[in-house]
C-alpha positions in Angstrom: -63.4 -65.8 93.1 -61.0 -68.3 93.1 -57.6 -66.0 93.1 -58.5 -63.4 95.7 -58.3 -65.8 98.6 -55.0 -67.3 97.2 -53.7 -63.2 96.4 -54.7 -62.5 99.9 -52.1 -64.8 101.5 -49.5 -63.4 99.3 -50.4 -59.6 100.1 -50.2 -60.6 103.7 -47.2 -62.6 103.3 -45.0 -60.1 101.1 -46.7 -56.8 102.5 -43.8 -54.8 102.2 -42.6 -55.9 98.9 -45.5 -57.1 97.0 -48.2 -54.5 95.4 -51.3 -56.1 93.9 -53.4 -53.7 91.6 -56.8 -55.3 90.3 -58.1 -54.6 86.9 -62.1 -55.1 86.9 -63.0 -55.8 82.9 -66.1 -56.5 82.8 -68.1 -59.4 80.7 -72.1 -58.5 81.7 -73.0 -54.8 81.7 -73.9 -54.6 85.2 -70.5 -55.4 86.1 -69.3 -52.1 84.4 -70.8 -50.3 87.2 -68.8 -48.1 89.3 -71.3 -48.7 92.4 -71.4 -52.4 91.4 -67.9 -52.6 91.4 -67.5 -50.8 94.7 -69.8 -52.8 96.2 -68.0 -56.2 94.9 -65.0 -54.6 96.5 -66.9 -54.7 100.1 -68.2 -57.8 99.7 -65.1 -59.8 98.9 -63.1 -57.8 101.5 -60.9 -56.6 98.6 -58.1 -54.3 100.2 -55.8 -53.6 97.3 -56.8 -50.8 94.3 -59.0 -51.7 91.8 -59.4 -50.1 88.6 -63.0 -50.3 86.7 -61.6 -51.0 83.4 -65.1 -50.8 81.7 -64.1 -50.3 78.3 -61.3 -52.5 77.8 -58.9 -50.4 77.5 -56.0 -52.0 80.0 -57.2 -55.4 79.1 -56.2 -54.3 75.3 -53.3 -52.8 76.1 -51.7 -55.7 78.0 -53.2 -58.2 75.3 -55.4 -60.3 77.9 -56.8 -63.0 76.6 -58.5 -64.8 79.6 -60.2 -64.1 82.8 -58.3 -63.9 85.1 -54.7 -63.0 84.1 -51.9 -61.9 86.4 -49.3 -59.7 85.1 -46.0 -59.4 86.8 -44.2 -55.8 86.6 -40.6 -55.3 88.0 -40.0 -52.5 90.5 -38.7 -50.6 87.0 -42.2 -50.7 85.7 -41.2 -53.5 82.8 -43.6 -56.6 82.6 -41.5 -59.5 83.2 -44.2 -62.5 82.7 -47.7 -63.7 82.8 -50.0 -66.0 84.2 -53.3 -66.8 82.3 -56.0 -68.8 84.5 -55.8 -69.9 88.4 -52.8 -71.3 90.1 -51.5 -73.3 93.0 -50.2 -71.0 95.4 -47.1 -72.9 96.5 -45.9 -72.5 93.1 -46.2 -69.1 92.7 -45.0 -68.0 96.2 -42.0 -69.7 95.1 -41.7 -67.5 91.8 -42.8 -64.5 94.0 -40.0 -65.3 96.3 -37.4 -65.7 93.8 -38.4 -62.5 92.0 -38.0 -60.5 95.1 -35.0 -62.1 96.2 -33.4 -61.0 92.5 -34.9 -57.5 93.3 -33.3 -56.9 96.8 -29.9 -57.9 96.0 -29.8 -55.6 92.7 -31.0 -52.8 94.8 -33.8 -51.9 92.8 -36.5 -53.1 95.3 -37.8 -50.4 97.8 -39.8 -51.8 100.5 -42.7 -50.2 102.6 -46.4 -50.9 103.4 -49.1 -49.3 102.0 -53.0 -49.1 102.8 -55.6 -48.0 100.4 -58.6 -48.5 103.2 -61.8 -50.0 103.0 -65.0 -48.5 103.6 -66.6 -49.5 107.2 -68.5 -52.7 107.8 -72.0 -52.1 107.4 -74.4 -52.8 110.4 -77.5 -54.9 110.5 -78.2 -58.4 110.8 -77.8 -59.8 107.6 -74.8 -59.1 105.2 -75.4 -60.2 101.5 -77.6 -63.3 102.1 -76.9 -65.4 98.7 -79.3 -68.3 99.0 -82.8 -68.6 100.9 -84.6 -71.8 101.3 -88.2 -72.5 102.7 -88.2 -75.2 105.4 -91.8 -76.4 104.1 -91.9 -78.9 107.5 -91.0 -76.1 110.1 -92.3 -73.4 107.9 -89.2 -71.5 108.7 -86.8 -69.8 106.4 -83.1 -70.5 106.2 -80.9 -67.9 105.1 -77.7 -68.3 104.1 -76.1 -65.1 105.4 -73.1 -65.4 103.3 -70.9 -62.6 104.5 -71.5 -63.1 108.2 -70.8 -67.2 107.1 -73.8 -68.5 108.8 -77.0 -69.3 108.3 -79.9 -67.5 109.9 -83.1 -69.2 110.8 -86.3 -67.5 110.8 -90.3 -68.1 110.9 -91.9 -66.8 107.8 -92.7 -63.1 109.8 -89.1 -62.7 110.1 -88.7 -63.3 113.8 -85.2 -65.2 114.0 -85.0 -68.6 115.7 -81.6 -69.6 115.6 -78.5 -68.6 113.7 -75.9 -71.3 113.4 -72.2 -69.9 112.7 -70.2 -67.5 114.0 -69.9 -64.3 111.9 -65.9 -64.8 111.3 -65.1 -67.4 108.6 -64.0 -70.8 109.7 -60.8 -70.2 107.7 -59.5 -67.7 110.1 -59.9 -69.9 113.2 -58.9 -73.8 112.4 -56.2 -75.2 109.9 -58.8 -77.7 108.5 -62.7 -76.8 108.2 -63.3 -80.9 107.3 -62.0 -82.1 110.5 -63.1 -78.7 112.9 -65.6 -79.2 115.8 -68.3 -77.2 114.5 -70.2 -75.7 117.0 -73.0 -73.5 116.3 -71.9 -70.0 117.8 -68.8 -70.8 116.6 -66.8 -70.3 112.9 -68.4 -72.6 111.1 -68.8 -71.6 107.5 -67.1 -69.8 104.8 -69.6 -68.3 102.3 -72.3 -70.5 102.7 -75.1 -70.7 99.8 -77.4 -73.3 98.9 -78.8 -75.2 101.0 -81.2 -78.5 101.0 -83.3 -79.4 103.7 -84.7 -82.6 104.2 -85.3 -85.5 107.4 -85.0 -82.0 109.4 -81.4 -81.6 108.4 -79.8 -78.7 106.3 -77.2 -79.7 103.6 -75.2 -76.7 103.1 -73.0 -76.0 99.9 -70.1 -73.8 101.7 -68.2 -72.3 99.0 -65.2 -70.8 100.8 -64.4 -74.0 102.2 -65.0 -76.0 99.2 -67.2 -78.5 101.4 -70.6 -79.3 101.8 -71.8 -79.8 105.6 -74.7 -81.7 107.1 -76.2 -79.5 109.8 -78.6 -81.3 112.4 -80.2 -78.2 114.2 -82.0 -80.1 116.6 -79.0 -82.1 118.3 -76.5 -78.7 117.1 -74.4 -80.5 115.4 -72.4 -79.7 112.0 -70.5 -82.2 109.8 -68.6 -82.2 106.7 -69.6 -84.9 104.4 -67.7 -83.4 101.2 -64.4 -81.9 100.2 -61.0 -81.6 101.8 -61.1 -78.1 102.5 -58.9 -77.3 99.7 -60.2 -76.1 96.2 -59.4 -78.8 93.5 -57.5 -77.1 90.5 -58.2 -79.9 88.3 -61.2 -82.1 87.3 -61.4 -85.6 88.6 -63.9 -88.4 88.3 -64.5 -88.5 92.1 -64.9 -91.1 94.7 -64.5 -91.4 98.1 -66.5 -87.9 99.2 -63.9 -87.0 102.1 -60.7 -87.7 99.8 -61.5 -85.5 96.9 -61.4 -81.8 96.8 -64.3 -79.9 95.3 -64.6 -77.0 93.5 -67.5 -74.1 94.7 -70.5 -76.6 95.3 -72.9 -73.5 95.0 -76.6 -75.1 95.4 -77.9 -78.7 96.5 -81.1 -80.5 95.3 -82.1 -83.9 96.6 -84.0 -87.0 94.9 -84.2 -89.6 97.2 -80.5 -90.9 98.5 -78.9 -88.8 96.0 -77.7 -85.0 96.2 -77.5 -83.0 92.8 -74.9 -80.4 93.6 -74.1 -77.6 91.2 -70.3 -77.5 91.3 -69.9 -74.0 89.8 -66.2 -74.2 89.7 -65.9 -77.2 87.6 -68.7 -76.3 85.2 -70.6 -79.3 86.0 -73.1 -80.8 88.0 -72.2 -83.6 90.6 -74.1 -86.1 92.4 -73.3 -87.4 96.2 -74.6 -90.6 97.1 -75.7 -90.8 100.8 -75.6 -94.2 101.7 -71.9 -94.6 100.0 -70.7 -91.1 100.8 -69.3 -91.2 96.9 -69.3 -88.3 94.6 -68.8 -88.2 90.8 -69.6 -86.0 88.0 -73.2 -85.9 86.7 -73.8 -83.6 83.9 -70.7 -81.7 82.0 -67.5 -82.5 80.2 -65.7 -79.7 82.4 -65.6 -77.3 78.9 -67.3 -73.6 79.9 -70.1 -73.3 77.3 -73.4 -74.3 75.9 -73.8 -77.6 74.6 -76.8 -79.5 74.9 -75.6 -83.6 74.2 -75.8 -86.8 76.5 -74.9 -85.9 80.3 -71.3 -86.4 80.1 -71.1 -84.5 76.7 -72.9 -81.6 77.7 -71.0 -78.2 78.3 -72.2 -76.3 81.5 -70.9 -72.4 82.7 -70.8 -72.2 86.2 -74.3 -73.6 87.2 -75.0 -71.7 90.8 -78.7 -72.8 91.3 -80.4 -76.5 90.8 -83.9 -77.8 91.6 -85.4 -81.1 91.5 -89.0 -81.6 90.0 -90.6 -84.3 88.5 -87.1 -86.9 88.0 -86.0 -83.4 86.1 -83.2 -81.3 87.2 -83.6 -77.7 86.4 -80.8 -75.2 86.6 -78.9 -71.7 85.9 -76.1 -71.3 84.4 -74.7 -67.9 85.4 -71.9 -67.2 82.7 -74.0 -68.1 79.6 -77.2 -66.2 81.4 -79.4 -70.0 80.7 -82.0 -72.0 82.2 -81.6 -75.4 81.6 -83.1 -79.0 82.1 -81.4 -82.3 82.8 -83.1 -86.2 82.9 -82.0 -88.5 85.8 -81.9 -91.2 83.5 -78.2 -92.5 82.8 -79.2 -92.1 79.4 -80.4 -88.7 79.7 -79.4 -85.5 78.0 -79.1 -81.6 79.1 -81.4 -79.4 76.9 -81.4 -75.6 77.4 -84.5 -73.8 77.5 -83.2 -70.2 77.5 -79.9 -69.0 76.9 -77.7 -69.7 73.6 -74.2 -68.5 73.9 -71.3 -67.2 76.6 -71.9 -64.0 75.5 -75.7 -63.5 74.9 -77.4 -62.0 77.7 -79.5 -59.1 78.1 -83.6 -58.4 79.8 -85.8 -59.6 77.2 -89.0 -61.4 77.9 -89.9 -63.6 74.9 -90.7 -67.4 74.3 -87.5 -69.6 75.0 -84.3 -68.8 73.3 -86.0 -65.5 72.5 -85.7 -64.5 75.9 -82.4 -62.7 77.6 -81.6 -62.9 81.2 -78.4 -61.4 82.5 -76.3 -63.9 84.9 -79.3 -65.4 86.9 -78.1 -67.2 90.4 -81.7 -68.5 91.5 -84.2 -71.0 90.8 -87.0 -72.4 92.0 -90.2 -74.1 90.9 -94.3 -73.9 91.5 -97.6 -74.5 89.7 -95.3 -75.3 86.5 -93.5 -72.3 86.6 -89.6 -72.0 87.0 -88.7 -69.1 88.7 -85.7 -67.5 88.4 -83.6 -64.8 90.1 -82.3 -62.8 87.1 -79.5 -61.6 89.5 -78.1 -58.5 86.9 -81.1 -57.4 85.7 -82.2 -56.8 89.4 -85.5 -58.9 88.6 -87.3 -61.7 89.6 -88.7 -63.8 86.4 -90.5 -66.7 85.9 -90.7 -69.3 82.8 -93.6 -71.3 82.1 -92.5 -75.3 81.7 -95.0 -76.1 78.8 -94.9 -72.6 76.6 -91.6 -71.4 77.7 -92.9 -68.1 78.3 -90.4 -65.7 80.1 -92.0 -63.1 82.1 -90.7 -60.4 84.8 -92.7 -61.4 87.9 -90.8 -58.2 90.1 -88.4 -55.6 89.5 -87.8 -52.5 87.4 -84.6 -53.2 86.6 -83.1 -50.5 88.5 -80.9 -50.9 91.4 -82.8 -49.9 94.7 -84.7 -50.9 97.4 -88.2 -49.8 96.8 -91.1 -51.9 98.0 -95.0 -51.6 96.4 -96.2 -52.8 93.3 -94.3 -55.4 91.8 -92.9 -53.7 88.4 -92.4 -50.6 90.5 -90.4 -52.1 92.8 -86.4 -52.6 92.6 -84.0 -55.3 93.8 -80.1 -55.0 93.6 -78.6 -58.2 92.4 -80.9 -60.6 94.2 -79.1 -64.2 94.0 -81.5 -66.5 95.6 -85.3 -67.3 96.0 -88.1 -69.7 97.2 -91.5 -69.9 96.4 -93.8 -71.5 99.3 -97.8 -70.3 99.6 -98.1 -68.3 97.1 -95.1 -65.7 98.2 -91.5 -65.6 96.6 -89.1 -65.0 99.2 -85.8 -63.6 97.5 -82.4 -63.0 99.0 -81.7 -59.5 97.9 -77.9 -59.5 98.0 -76.6 -56.3 98.0 -79.7 -54.6 99.8 -78.9 -57.1 102.6 -82.4 -58.0 102.9 -85.0 -60.5 102.1 -87.6 -59.3 99.9 -91.2 -61.3 99.4 -93.6 -60.8 96.3 -97.0 -61.4 96.5 -97.8 -63.8 93.2 -101.8 -62.7 94.0 -101.7 -59.0 94.7 -98.0 -58.3 92.6 -96.8 -56.5 95.9 -93.3 -56.6 97.1 -92.2 -56.1 100.5 -89.5 -56.4 102.8 -89.4 -58.6 105.5 -88.6 -57.1 109.0 -85.9 -59.7 110.7 -86.2 -59.1 114.1 -84.4 -60.5 117.1 
């Protein structure tokens, strides 16, 4: 996800000389589906062709070892270089410019433009909603309408009360999203995800700009409170929140004057002090793994959902398909409730670590249960805090948009959820919809979003 925006800049700059071909070698079972790959191409607005390398044949033939791997191929078809991992854009730009200059001077470069096309943008109110939060005081839903780069606020019946942000990315309209004059009806975000509601404000993790934004819906202002607008390509110890770059702040929870941020790109949880405006790592040493230990010695793997309850921080680690918890005290530990390894995933309702999830992304708590958006299994599951029993709450497991009884209903990569007054509100991402689960009756319905 981090490489795609960088590649897009290079594709545009060298449109007549550089061809990019994506090779999708999936880790998770759900990612091998051609339908799911096509949906991801559309969601992330990828214009270059993508090969679904479901059986790892291309991966093996190029001896790839890491996601992502870049292979450089000259005009004659020879592999002339490779790079593993993310990269500084300026450095790669200079390398490509030098390569193209050499090939053009020797006469082997044939210039020209190609267009592979992309299916038309879908119509409708929402487009790939990523997260949803209940504003309990106002009794509203705050929906992260991620691909429309905005927040949509509705009442509990789905009537739209306001839209915060225009449909275009703020990155396309300003040089720096940090210092932009953020107006509610103008480009405001780029891929907003988790929202924390408190004191009448919405604090948003804006993944595309790698910033945290404080939105005041009453006075119509939006202010960057953390991040520089650039992705950090290195782990650091934090400091002044507006002077240090962040890395995919995916979700946010609050305890008193501290915000806890699921910093997916760093494989860490971070804190933001509302009074001092200082940011710092809280849990995880930055290595991608599943290791239970003291806060600064533990290892996480792409945390994408976080929730506070009784001085404990519950979160989901997507890459280890796990549910984990951390105490807030200085000598606290990270403890795994469900999940065992980077390549251990599936769909099994059991107790504790015998249960299997597949790339969960959303979490909430209610009545001593942890509710999880089990994204790649197309299900909503619950985890009893006392017994650690995992149960399917809703979802047949098949991709679809079927309403009805919870176990017959279908979802399509649900990524966020929020529980309120006996209902689970679900951001059903690939269905571009909000679904509602009535826990008492076990019925699933689709919320009609109306103007």
